[in-house]
Structures are given as C-alpha cells and as structure tokens.
KEKE-3310 file (N, C-alpha, C; in steps of 0.2 Angstrom, whole numbers, plus 5000, padded with zeros to 4 digits):
npx = (4965:4968:4981:4979:4966:4960:4963:4960:4957:4965:4965:4978:4977:4967:4973:4976:4984:4985:4972:4955:4948:4937:4942:4933:4923:4927:4920:4910:4909:4894:4894:4881:4875:4870:4867:4874:4878:4882:4890:4894:4908:4903:4891:4888:4883:4870:4871:4875:4870:4861:4869:4878:4895:4911:4926:4943:4959:4974:4985:5000:5008:5024:5038:5047:5054:5069:5083:5099:5118:5129:5143:5160:5174:5191:5207:5211:5204:5187:5175:5161:5142:5125:5112:5096:5084:5071:5063:5057:5056:5057:5068:5072:5086:5086:5092:5086:5078:5078:5075:5085:5093:5104:5105:5112:5126:5129:5139:5144:5148:5148:5146:5130:5123:5110:5102:5108:5105:5111:5119:5126:5130:5125:5122:5117:5107:5091:5085:5092:5103:5103:5111:5107:5116:5109:5097:5083:5070:5076:5081:5068:5064:5075:5073:5058:5062:5071:5066:5052:5037:5032:5025:5018:5023:5016:5013:5024:5033:5027:5029:5037:5036:5030:5028:5015:5011:5012:5002:4990:4994:4991:4982:4967:4966:4977:4990:4998:5016:5021:5019:5026:5016:4999:4984:4972:4959:4956:4960:4948:4940:4936:4936:4922:4914:4915:4910:4897:4894:4895:4883:4874:4873:4881:4897:4913:4929:4944:4958:4977:4987:5002:5006:5017:5029:5028:5014:5014:5021:5022:5010:5020:5017:5009:4999:4987:4985:4998:5004:5013:5010:5017:5024:5014:5015:5003:4989:4975:4965:4958:4949:4944:4941:4931:4921:4919:4912:4899:4895:4891:4884:4874:4867:4873:4883:4897:4909:4926:4936:4944:4957:4969:4961:4954:4960:4967:4955:4951:4960:4959:4950:4951:4948:4936:4924:4929:4944:4958:4969:4989:5005:5011:5005:5002:4990:4982:4968:4959:4946:4936:4937:4933:4924:4922:4921:4920:4908:4906:4914:4923:4934:4948:4951:4960:4975:4976:4979:4981:4984:4976:4964:4959:4956:4946:4938:4935:4927:4916:4914:4921:4915:4907:4915:4923:4915:4910:4921:4923:4912:4918:4928:4922:4915:4922:4929:4943:4958:4968:4980:4977:4963:4946:4934:4925:4912:4906:4894:4891)
npy = (5111:5115:5115:5124:5124:5115:5117:5121:5128:5123:5120:5121:5114:5106:5094:5076:5066:5056:5040:5039:5031:5018:5010:5011:5021:5034:5048:5050:5057:5059:5059:5059:5060:5077:5079:5081:5073:5070:5058:5043:5029:5016:5017:5012:5002:5006:5013:5006:4994:4976:4964:4973:4978:4977:4982:4976:4982:4972:4973:4974:4984:4986:4991:5002:5012:5018:5020:5025:5021:5030:5021:5024:5019:5029:5039:5042:5032:5022:5034:5041:5045:5049:5042:5039:5029:5026:5013:5010:4999:4982:4977:4969:4961:4961:4971:4986:4997:5016:5030:5042:5049:5061:5061:5067:5066:5054:5039:5028:5012:5016:5007:5003:5003:4995:4994:4979:4977:4977:4986:4989:5004:5004:5011:5028:5041:5045:5039:5029:5015:5001:4985:4976:4963:4953:4938:4935:4928:4930:4942:4949:4949:4956:4968:4970:4970:4980:4992:5008:5010:5018:5033:5047:5060:5073:5068:5064:5076:5081:5072:5058:5040:5028:5013:5012:5014:5002:4995:5003:5010:4997:4989:4978:4966:4964:4957:4955:4958:4972:4988:5004:5015:5015:5011:5020:5023:5011:5008:5011:5002:4987:4972:4968:4978:4973:4961:4963:4969:4961:4951:4960:4958:4963:4959:4955:4959:4954:4964:4968:4979:4990:4999:5014:5025:5037:5041:5050:5063:5078:5086:5094:5102:5114:5112:5100:5088:5085:5077:5064:5050:5040:5021:5007:4990:4979:4966:4958:4946:4930:4924:4936:4944:4939:4937:4950:4956:4948:4952:4964:4961:4956:4968:4974:4985:4990:4995:5003:5002:5014:5025:5017:5007:5008:5012:5003:4992:5001:5001:4986:4985:4993:4987:4985:4973:4970:4963:4949:4954:4957:4966:4983:4998:5014:5023:5038:5048:5058:5072:5069:5055:5039:5030:5012:5001:5007:5011:5019:5026:5024:5034:5044:5059:5072:5081:5097:5101:5087:5072:5063:5071:5073:5064:5059:5070:5067:5056:5062:5076:5090:5105:5100:5091:5101:5110:5100:5096:5110:5110:5099:5104:5116:5110:5104:5090:5078:5076:5069:5053:5046:5052:5057:5047:5049:5043:5042:5043:5044)
npz = (4923:4937:4951:4963:4964:4972:4984:5000:5018:5033:5048:5061:5071:5069:5064:5070:5079:5087:5088:5087:5102:5107:5092:5081:5086:5081:5072:5058:5043:5032:5013:5004:4989:4986:4999:5016:5031:5049:5057:5068:5066:5069:5064:5053:5051:5049:5040:5027:5014:5014:5008:5000:5000:5004:5002:5007:5009:5012:5015:5025:5037:5038:5049:5045:5051:5054:5065:5068:5066:5056:5052:5047:5041:5043:5043:5055:5061:5066:5061:5068:5066:5069:5060:5050:5040:5031:5025:5009:4998:4995:4986:4970:4969:4981:4988:4997:4994:5001:5010:5015:5030:5037:5020:5012:5017:5016:5010:4997:5002:5016:5033:5041:5057:5064:5079:5081:5067:5055:5038:5021:5012:4995:4984:4979:4976:4972:4979:4995:4993:5001:5007:5018:5028:5035:5027:5020:5031:5042:5040:5040:5052:5059:5056:5059:5076:5076:5071:5071:5068:5053:5054:5046:5040:5043:5059:5062:5064:5076:5086:5093:5085:5093:5106:5104:5094:5084:5086:5085:5070:5061:5053:5057:5050:5044:5033:5024:5023:5017:5016:5018:5024:5032:5027:5029:5032:5034:5048:5056:5059:5070:5079:5082:5077:5063:5064:5067:5053:5047:5052:5046:5034:5025:5015:5013:5004:5000:4996:4989:4992:4992:5000:4995:5002:4993:4994:5001:4994:4988:4978:4963:4950:4943:4933:4936:4927:4923:4933:4938:4944:4956:4958:4965:4973:4967:4971:4964:4967:4959:4965:4971:4962:4956:4967:4967:4956:4955:4967:4960:4949:4955:4961:4970:4981:4977:4989:4991:5006:5010:4998:4993:4991:4984:4971:4967:4962:4951:4942:4940:4933:4919:4909:4906:4914:4932:4934:4937:4946:4944:4949:4947:4948:4944:4944:4940:4949:4942:4942:4929:4927:4923:4933:4935:4944:4957:4969:4978:4992:5007:5016:5024:5029:5017:5013:5009:4991:4986:4979:4984:4989:4976:4969:4978:4973:4960:4964:4967:4963:4961:4967:4976:4986:4990:4998:5007:5014:5019:5029:5037:5044:5050:5059:5066:5063:5063:5056:5041:5045:5057:5057:5058:5049:5032:5024:5008:4995:4978)
capx = (4963:4975:4983:4976:4957:4960:4967:4956:4962:4965:4967:4983:4976:4963:4976:4978:4990:4983:4967:4951:4948:4940:4944:4927:4921:4928:4916:4910:4904:4892:4890:4875:4872:4872:4865:4880:4877:4888:4886:4901:4908:4898:4883:4891:4878:4863:4871:4876:4865:4863:4870:4884:4903:4918:4933:4949:4967:4976:4993:5004:5014:5034:5040:5051:5059:5076:5088:5103:5122:5132:5151:5163:5183:5195:5213:5209:5198:5179:5173:5152:5137:5117:5108:5090:5082:5064:5065:5054:5053:5062:5072:5071:5091:5087:5094:5081:5078:5077:5074:5090:5092:5104:5105:5119:5132:5131:5144:5145:5152:5148:5141:5126:5121:5104:5103:5109:5103:5119:5120:5131:5127:5128:5121:5115:5103:5085:5085:5099:5101:5105:5110:5109:5119:5105:5092:5076:5066:5080:5080:5061:5063:5079:5066:5053:5066:5075:5061:5048:5033:5036:5022:5015:5027:5013:5013:5030:5036:5026:5029:5040:5035:5031:5024:5006:5007:5014:4994:4986:4995:4992:4972:4966:4965:4982:4991:5005:5018:5026:5018:5027:5011:4995:4979:4970:4951:4953:4961:4942:4939:4939:4933:4914:4910:4916:4905:4890:4892:4891:4877:4869:4873:4886:4901:4919:4934:4953:4964:4985:4992:5008:5007:5022:5032:5026:5008:5016:5023:5017:5012:5024:5016:5003:4993:4989:4985:5004:5008:5014:5009:5019:5020:5015:5012:4996:4984:4966:4965:4954:4944:4941:4938:4925:4916:4916:4909:4896:4889:4889:4878:4867:4863:4874:4887:4903:4913:4933:4938:4951:4957:4971:4958:4949:4963:4968:4951:4949:4967:4960:4943:4954:4947:4929:4924:4934:4946:4962:4976:4994:5009:5011:5000:5003:4985:4979:4963:4956:4940:4935:4941:4927:4923:4921:4920:4918:4900:4905:4921:4925:4940:4946:4954:4965:4977:4976:4980:4984:4981:4969:4959:4958:4951:4937:4935:4933:4920:4910:4913:4926:4913:4903:4918:4924:4910:4909:4927:4921:4907:4922:4933:4918:4913:4930:4933:4952:4961:4975:4980:4974:4957:4941:4931:4920:4907:4906:4891:4889)
capy = (5110:5120:5114:5130:5120:5108:5119:5125:5133:5117:5124:5114:5108:5097:5088:5072:5064:5049:5039:5039:5023:5012:5012:5011:5027:5039:5052:5047:5062:5056:5063:5057:5064:5083:5078:5077:5070:5068:5049:5041:5024:5012:5020:5009:4995:5005:5015:4999:4987:4969:4963:4977:4971:4981:4980:4979:4982:4968:4975:4976:4990:4985:4997:5004:5017:5014:5025:5022:5025:5028:5021:5026:5021:5036:5039:5040:5026:5023:5040:5038:5050:5048:5040:5037:5027:5024:5008:5012:4996:4978:4978:4961:4958:4958:4977:4989:5007:5017:5039:5043:5055:5065:5058:5069:5065:5045:5036:5021:5009:5014:5003:5007:4998:4998:4989:4972:4974:4980:4985:4993:5008:5002:5015:5035:5044:5047:5032:5025:5007:4997:4979:4971:4958:4947:4940:4932:4928:4933:4950:4953:4947:4961:4975:4973:4972:4989:4996:5007:5012:5025:5037:5049:5066:5077:5068:5062:5081:5081:5066:5050:5033:5023:5007:5010:5016:4996:4992:5009:5009:4993:4986:4972:4961:4964:4949:4953:4964:4975:4994:5008:5018:5012:5011:5023:5022:5003:5007:5015:4995:4985:4966:4970:4981:4967:4955:4967:4971:4953:4951:4963:4953:4964:4955:4958:4955:4958:4963:4971:4985:4989:5007:5016:5033:5043:5043:5058:5067:5084:5089:5102:5105:5119:5108:5094:5083:5081:5075:5058:5046:5033:5016:5002:4983:4978:4962:4957:4938:4927:4924:4943:4948:4935:4940:4957:4955:4944:4957:4970:4958:4954:4975:4977:4991:4989:5001:5002:5007:5018:5028:5013:4999:5011:5015:4994:4990:5004:4997:4979:4985:4996:4983:4984:4972:4969:4956:4947:4959:4959:4971:4990:5003:5021:5026:5044:5047:5065:5074:5068:5049:5035:5024:5007:4998:5008:5015:5023:5025:5026:5037:5047:5067:5073:5086:5101:5099:5083:5067:5060:5076:5076:5058:5061:5075:5063:5055:5068:5084:5095:5109:5097:5088:5108:5111:5093:5098:5115:5108:5094:5110:5120:5103:5101:5083:5077:5075:5065:5046:5046:5057:5055:5048:5050:5038:5046:5041:5049)
capz = (4930:4941:4960:4965:4962:4977:4990:5006:5024:5037:5057:5062:5077:5069:5062:5073:5080:5091:5085:5092:5106:5102:5083:5079:5088:5077:5068:5050:5039:5027:5010:4999:4986:4989:5008:5022:5038:5053:5062:5069:5064:5070:5061:5047:5052:5048:5033:5022:5015:5013:4999:4998:4997:5007:4997:5010:5008:5017:5017:5032:5036:5041:5055:5041:5052:5058:5068:5070:5065:5051:5054:5040:5043:5045:5043:5063:5066:5064:5062:5066:5064:5069:5053:5049:5036:5032:5019:5004:4994:4995:4976:4967:4970:4989:4994:5001:4994:5008:5010:5020:5034:5031:5016:5008:5020:5013:5004:4994:5006:5024:5035:5046:5063:5069:5085:5080:5060:5050:5032:5018:5007:4990:4979:4981:4972:4974:4985:4997:4993:5006:5005:5025:5031:5035:5022:5022:5037:5048:5038:5044:5059:5061:5056:5065:5082:5076:5067:5071:5063:5047:5054:5042:5042:5050:5064:5065:5066:5082:5091:5089:5087:5100:5107:5107:5085:5082:5086:5079:5064:5059:5051:5062:5044:5040:5034:5019:5022:5014:5014:5022:5025:5033:5022:5036:5032:5038:5055:5060:5060:5075:5077:5085:5070:5056:5066:5067:5047:5043:5053:5042:5027:5022:5012:5014:4998:5000:4992:4993:4988:4997:4998:4997:5004:4989:4995:5007:4991:4986:4968:4962:4945:4944:4930:4938:4922:4921:4938:4938:4950:4959:4956:4970:4970:4970:4969:4965:4965:4953:4968:4974:4956:4954:4972:4968:4950:4958:4970:4956:4946:4959:4963:4978:4978:4978:4992:4994:5012:5008:4992:4989:4987:4977:4965:4965:4958:4947:4938:4938:4928:4919:4902:4909:4920:4935:4930:4942:4943:4949:4946:4950:4946:4945:4942:4943:4948:4944:4938:4924:4927:4923:4935:4932:4949:4965:4968:4984:4994:5013:5016:5030:5027:5014:5014:5003:4985:4986:4971:4987:4987:4967:4969:4979:4969:4954:4963:4971:4961:4965:4972:4981:4991:4994:5003:5012:5016:5023:5034:5041:5046:5053:5065:5072:5061:5065:5047:5039:5045:5063:5062:5058:5042:5030:5018:4999:4989:4974)
cpx = (4969:4976:4979:4968:4956:4965:4962:4962:4960:4967:4973:4979:4967:4965:4978:4984:4991:4974:4962:4949:4941:4939:4937:4921:4922:4922:4917:4907:4903:4889:4885:4873:4875:4870:4873:4875:4882:4885:4893:4903:4906:4891:4885:4886:4873:4864:4872:4870:4866:4863:4877:4889:4907:4923:4942:4955:4970:4982:4993:5009:5019:5035:5046:5056:5065:5083:5092:5112:5125:5140:5154:5172:5186:5202:5215:5206:5191:5177:5163:5148:5129:5115:5102:5089:5075:5062:5058:5052:5060:5063:5074:5080:5091:5090:5088:5081:5075:5079:5080:5091:5098:5108:5112:5124:5134:5136:5144:5150:5151:5143:5136:5123:5114:5101:5101:5107:5109:5116:5126:5126:5129:5127:5117:5110:5096:5083:5091:5096:5106:5105:5112:5113:5114:5098:5085:5069:5069:5084:5073:5061:5069:5074:5064:5056:5068:5070:5057:5043:5032:5030:5024:5022:5024:5011:5020:5034:5035:5028:5034:5036:5035:5025:5017:5006:5009:5007:4990:4988:4994:4981:4972:4964:4972:4989:4997:5010:5022:5024:5021:5020:5006:4989:4972:4964:4952:4954:4954:4940:4941:4934:4925:4910:4910:4911:4897:4888:4891:4885:4871:4869:4879:4891:4907:4924:4940:4957:4972:4984:4997:5010:5011:5024:5029:5019:5008:5020:5019:5018:5015:5021:5009:4997:4994:4987:4993:5007:5010:5015:5015:5019:5020:5012:5005:4992:4979:4967:4960:4948:4940:4937:4930:4917:4916:4911:4901:4891:4888:4882:4870:4864:4868:4882:4892:4908:4919:4930:4945:4952:4965:4968:4955:4954:4964:4962:4949:4956:4963:4952:4945:4949:4942:4926:4930:4936:4954:4968:4983:5000:5008:5006:5000:4998:4983:4974:4960:4949:4938:4935:4934:4929:4918:4918:4918:4911:4900:4913:4920:4931:4942:4949:4959:4969:4976:4982:4986:4982:4975:4962:4957:4954:4946:4933:4932:4927:4914:4907:4915:4922:4908:4909:4922:4920:4909:4916:4926:4918:4912:4925:4928:4916:4917:4930:4938:4952:4966:4974:4976:4964:4951:4940:4927:4917:4905:4900:4887:4882)
cpy = (5110:5117:5119:5127:5116:5110:5122:5126:5125:5119:5118:5110:5104:5091:5082:5068:5058:5047:5038:5030:5023:5015:5014:5017:5034:5042:5052:5054:5059:5058:5059:5060:5071:5086:5075:5080:5070:5062:5048:5032:5019:5013:5015:5004:4997:5009:5011:4995:4979:4968:4968:4973:4977:4978:4982:4978:4978:4971:4976:4979:4987:4991:4998:5009:5016:5021:5020:5023:5025:5027:5019:5027:5026:5034:5039:5036:5024:5029:5037:5047:5046:5046:5039:5035:5024:5019:5010:5006:4991:4977:4969:4957:4959:4965:4980:4995:5011:5026:5038:5050:5057:5063:5060:5069:5057:5044:5030:5018:5010:5011:5006:5001:5001:4993:4982:4970:4982:4980:4987:4996:5007:5005:5022:5038:5049:5045:5032:5019:5003:4989:4976:4963:4951:4946:4934:4932:4930:4940:4953:4952:4954:4969:4976:4973:4979:4994:4998:5011:5021:5030:5044:5057:5071:5076:5066:5069:5082:5078:5062:5044:5030:5016:5007:5011:5008:4994:5000:5010:5005:4991:4979:4965:4962:4959:4948:4959:4965:4983:4998:5014:5013:5013:5013:5021:5016:5005:5011:5007:4990:4976:4967:4973:4977:4963:4958:4967:4964:4951:4954:4964:4958:4960:4960:4955:4959:4957:4968:4974:4987:4996:5011:5023:5037:5045:5052:5063:5071:5083:5094:5105:5107:5114:5101:5088:5081:5079:5069:5053:5040:5026:5011:4998:4981:4971:4959:4949:4936:4926:4931:4946:4944:4937:4947:4959:4950:4949:4964:4967:4957:4961:4976:4981:4989:4996:4999:5003:5009:5020:5021:5007:5002:5010:5007:4992:4993:5002:4992:4982:4991:4995:4984:4980:4970:4962:4954:4951:4959:4960:4976:4992:5007:5024:5030:5046:5053:5067:5074:5060:5045:5032:5019:5002:5000:5012:5019:5021:5029:5029:5041:5056:5070:5079:5089:5099:5093:5079:5065:5065:5075:5069:5058:5065:5074:5061:5058:5074:5087:5098:5105:5094:5096:5108:5106:5095:5103:5113:5104:5099:5114:5116:5100:5093:5084:5074:5071:5056:5041:5048:5054:5051:5051:5044:5042:5041:5046:5048)
cpz = (4934:4949:4964:4967:4968:4984:4996:5014:5029:5043:5057:5070:5075:5065:5069:5074:5085:5087:5090:5094:5110:5095:5080:5081:5087:5074:5060:5048:5033:5021:5005:4994:4987:4996:5012:5029:5042:5059:5064:5067:5062:5068:5054:5048:5047:5040:5027:5022:5015:5008:4997:5001:5000:5005:5003:5008:5014:5018:5023:5032:5041:5045:5049:5043:5056:5058:5072:5070:5059:5053:5045:5043:5039:5045:5054:5066:5062:5066:5061:5069:5068:5060:5053:5042:5035:5025:5016:5000:4992:4987:4975:4969:4977:4993:4996:4996:4999:5007:5017:5025:5039:5024:5010:5010:5020:5009:5003:4998:5013:5027:5041:5049:5064:5074:5085:5073:5060:5043:5031:5013:5000:4984:4981:4975:4973:4981:4989:4995:4995:5006:5015:5026:5031:5030:5025:5028:5044:5048:5042:5049:5062:5061:5060:5074:5081:5074:5072:5065:5059:5050:5049:5043:5047:5055:5067:5067:5073:5087:5088:5089:5092:5101:5102:5097:5080:5080:5083:5075:5060:5058:5056:5056:5041:5040:5030:5018:5018:5012:5020:5023:5026:5027:5027:5035:5036:5046:5061:5060:5067:5075:5079:5079:5065:5061:5063:5060:5045:5046:5049:5036:5024:5020:5011:5009:5002:4996:4993:4987:4994:4997:5000:5000:4998:4988:4997:5000:4989:4980:4970:4956:4944:4941:4931:4935:4920:4924:4937:4945:4952:4960:4963:4968:4974:4967:4971:4965:4960:4958:4970:4969:4954:4959:4970:4960:4952:4961:4967:4951:4950:4962:4971:4974:4983:4982:4995:5000:5011:5001:4990:4985:4982:4971:4962:4960:4952:4942:4936:4933:4924:4909:4902:4913:4924:4934:4938:4938:4947:4946:4949:4945:4948:4942:4944:4944:4949:4943:4933:4922:4927:4928:4935:4939:4954:4963:4976:4986:5005:5015:5021:5026:5024:5014:5007:4997:4986:4982:4975:4986:4979:4966:4973:4976:4963:4957:4964:4968:4966:4970:4977:4987:4995:4999:5008:5017:5023:5030:5039:5044:5052:5062:5067:5070:5062:5057:5049:5044:5051:5064:5061:5051:5038:5025:5013:4996:4985:4970)
residu = (UNK:UNK:UNK:UNK:UNK:UNK:UNK:UNK:UNK:UNK:UNK:UNK:UNK:UNK:UNK:UNK:UNK:UNK:UNK:UNK:UNK:UNK:UNK:UNK:UNK:UNK:UNK:UNK:UNK:UNK:UNK:UNK:UNK:UNK:UNK:UNK:UNK:UNK:UNK:UNK:UNK:UNK:UNK:UNK:UNK:UNK:UNK:UNK:UNK:UNK:UNK:UNK:UNK:UNK:UNK:UNK:UNK:UNK:UNK:UNK:UNK:UNK:UNK:UNK:UNK:UNK:UNK:UNK:UNK:UNK:UNK:UNK:UNK:UNK:UNK:UNK:UNK:UNK:UNK:UNK:UNK:UNK:UNK:UNK:UNK:UNK:UNK:UNK:UNK:UNK:UNK:UNK:UNK:UNK:UNK:UNK:UNK:UNK:UNK:UNK:UNK:UNK:UNK:UNK:UNK:UNK:UNK:UNK:UNK:UNK:UNK:UNK:UNK:UNK:UNK:UNK:UNK:UNK:UNK:UNK:UNK:UNK:UNK:UNK:UNK:UNK:UNK:UNK:UNK:UNK:UNK:UNK:UNK:UNK:UNK:UNK:UNK:UNK:UNK:UNK:UNK:UNK:UNK:UNK:UNK:UNK:UNK:UNK:UNK:UNK:UNK:UNK:UNK:UNK:UNK:UNK:UNK:UNK:UNK:UNK:UNK:UNK:UNK:UNK:UNK:UNK:UNK:UNK:UNK:UNK:UNK:UNK:UNK:UNK:UNK:UNK:UNK:UNK:UNK:UNK:UNK:UNK:UNK:UNK:UNK:UNK:UNK:UNK:UNK:UNK:UNK:UNK:UNK:UNK:UNK:UNK:UNK:UNK:UNK:UNK:UNK:UNK:UNK:UNK:UNK:UNK:UNK:UNK:UNK:UNK:UNK:UNK:UNK:UNK:UNK:UNK:UNK:UNK:UNK:UNK:UNK:UNK:UNK:UNK:UNK:UNK:UNK:UNK:UNK:UNK:UNK:UNK:UNK:UNK:UNK:UNK:UNK:UNK:UNK:UNK:UNK:UNK:UNK:UNK:UNK:UNK:UNK:UNK:UNK:UNK:UNK:UNK:UNK:UNK:UNK:UNK:UNK:UNK:UNK:UNK:UNK:UNK:UNK:UNK:UNK:UNK:UNK:UNK:UNK:UNK:UNK:UNK:UNK:UNK:UNK:UNK:UNK:UNK:UNK:UNK:UNK:UNK:UNK:UNK:UNK:UNK:UNK:UNK:UNK:UNK:UNK:UNK:UNK:UNK:UNK:UNK:UNK:UNK:UNK:UNK:UNK:UNK:UNK:UNK:UNK:UNK:UNK:UNK:UNK:UNK:UNK:UNK:UNK:UNK:UNK:UNK:UNK:UNK:UNK:UNK:UNK:UNK:UNK:UNK:UNK:UNK:UNK:UNK:UNK:UNK:UNK:UNK:UNK:UNK:UNK:UNK:UNK:UNK:UNK:UNK:UNK:UNK:UNK:UNK:UNK:UNK)
# end
C-alpha cells in the first residue's frame, strides 16, 4: 500500500480560507454505498434516522499561536528578535512544548515576551520547551489574551488569524480546553441545526480528543503501513460508552462527526464492545482496518496523501473515495478545515 495510492489533483482555488455563513449552509456530499448526492448540511435532518446517534468531540481549541520577542542578554545589552510559538502540548511538569519560529536561532535560557505573557526556553529538540512565569488559571488567561487561533498552514500562509477565527474555528459545544486544531467537521453545526436534529429523534454523545499539531504532519514514507501516528489524549466516559452501546443494541447507527471522534471510539472498541477509555491514542486507520464502532462518518475533505484520506478510504474503499473526491473537485466543493463536508455511509 503506497503513499501514491492516495493522491489526487486539487486546484488551489478550492482550498477554503473562510467558513460558510451560517455554518450549517455548507454543502454536503453524501456517499451512500456507491451513490453520490449533492446536498447541504441542514439536510442532515432528513438524512439521519430517529435512533441514530452523532458522536461529537467536545475539545476546545486554545489560542495557541503566540507572536512576540525573544530577549537575550549580550555584552552590549539586551538583544531582541521576533519570535513565534505554536503551543502543542502542556507537559506534566507545567512547561509547554511548542513549535518555534525561527527555532534554530533559539537558545536555552532565552526569555520570551508575548503581550504580557513571559517565559523562558528550557529545552530544544523536535519541540521548544518553554516554562511560562504564570501558572494555573493565570496562565490560561494570559494565553487567551496574548494568543490567536492556530489556523492550519494552508490557511495561515494565505492570511493571518483575526478576531472572527475565535468563533469560526471553535465548535458551538466546545468545553474542554486542550486542542491546537479544531475537529473541523463539527464546525458546520449551529444551535438551530442541533435542535432540529433532536426533534428528529437523533441522539448526541460527547467525547473528548485533544487534537494535536501532528494532525498536519505529512506522511513521509512510501509504504504507508510503516507510518507512525502522533499520540493524542482522549476520553470516553463510562456514561458515553454506555449510551453508544445502547444505540448499537437498539439498531441505531453510530456516526462520529469528524475523524477525531471516529479514531477515539474505535480506540475504545479495540477490545470488542465500546468501553470507557482515558489516555493517549495513536491509532492509525487505513484500508484493511476492522471497524467495530462507527457505522458512518461526517467529515470534511482531506489533503492528498494524508492519513485522514487513508482513514475514509478504510471506511468506504479507496476507489470509491477517490471517485467521490473527483466528483467533489468537479462540483467545486470547498476543501479542508473551513470547507464543505461529506457524509459517508458504507
């Protein structure tokens, strides 16, 4: 199974840099078996059945992009230079791991200043390790004040994050802070759509997977089976596991909203039935994977040669997904985080 097996041509013009407004007005490509239909997200009220259950990732994106100055004492006084951090992980010892720019010019001991938030570089390697002067709630408040939303690289290279992204790049049900990337399929839901789905008899279960910066890392090996996924922290509570098990037992469909929710519940079902889970998962889903939990998936359109394209190919079949993506390109669907959505029903 080669990386080139998951490639397709994507015109640059189809990469979305702003979301649809309202959220639920985005287009929805429905792949049901071998059939493809062009709908909109609000049509979920007709497409889902009473007794179906949507699984929602309730992680909350932190404003993890920090732009400020590196301060270094020199013989001539303090030397200053522009620096940028993207926070990626809160470490158990209270420090943060981050992607630095320019990381190669940083040194252990450098002081960093970001609009009232200050810290010190404690380590260098694949990530910069920074210990901020503030801790606890004060640190969270300082990051919220000083940071901007960590937009994906394919948006950030086209424009800077702004105030609108604080709402646009956050789900309406976000509650557990810790992600540095949004569960983007969930961005299509607004309050009126959720209420309409409840009235339809569709149930909801929330799980938590803190999406990490590794979600944007490319696959660098030709034999995809040798790729190693980044680990992300997640939790399926006993109550969530029981609700999902009840839906399956009653004949309802379990449909994760987003690949993050799908990866988490499949992790929780690796031993058989869906079970409570709390910890890191590095599950890699590619063709040949045996699904134990998900009966479908709502997801956005993914990068060529990405692990997420491999995941949807595992669910639907590679040839079917490449044909569906060719249809999406031909029909002008908007791709990636702020783009349109698909509903995949194998």
